[in-house]
N, C-alpha and C positions, 0 to 999 in steps of 0.2 A: 554565516547563515546556518550551516549545518550544525554548528556548535549549539545554537539556540534551540534546536530540536530536542535536546536532551534536558532542557531546564525544567524546573518545577512548574512554571507558568504555562509552558506549552503542554506539559503532561496534564495539568488540571483542565485546561481549555479543551483538550482532546477528549478527556473522560466525560466532561459535561456534554459535549456535542454528541458523543456516542452512547450516552447513558440509556437513552430510550430505545436503542436498537436491540433486536433479538439476536443479533449476530455478535461475533467475537469482538469485544472492545480492543483487546490486545492486537488482533490482526489489523483492525482499522488504524490503530496508532502506528504499527510497523509499516503498513502500506503508505500511510500519510507521510511518515518521515522519508521513506524512500521515494515517494512521488516528488517531494521537494528536492531530493538529491538529483532526480532526473531533470527537474526544471533548471537546476543550476549547473548541470553538466558533470556531476560527480558519479552518475550512474547512467548507463544507456537504457533506452526504452526496451530494447531486446532483453537486456539483463533483468530489468524489472519484471517483464512479462514472464520470463523463464523462472525467476525466483518465486513468484507467487502463483503460477499456473495450478500446481497440484493442490495448494491450500485453498485457492479460490474454488476449485472443483469440489473439494471436500466440504467447505463451508456453505456453498450456495448450490451445489449440484450441477452447475454449468459455469463456463467461463466465457461470457459474452462481452468481455471488455473490448472496447474499440481500439485497443492498443496492440492487438495481435500483430507481431512482426511479419513482414512479407516472407513467405516460405516456411513459416512455423507450422509444423504438423503435430497434432495431438498424439 
């Protein structure tokens, strides 16, 4: 499954979905890939949150994702 995340069809589909967003398409694609990795057990939710916390704050000004790991302090 993770291998399919890097194919051209996935890339094209992600770009089409994110094209109308005013936010970073590249960030959306990176987070989408890693969200799939979390769902198939290749990455923990805590690692996902930690990896994207700073860039989510930078991009959106706030990190209100409901995935905040228990005990995570900003």
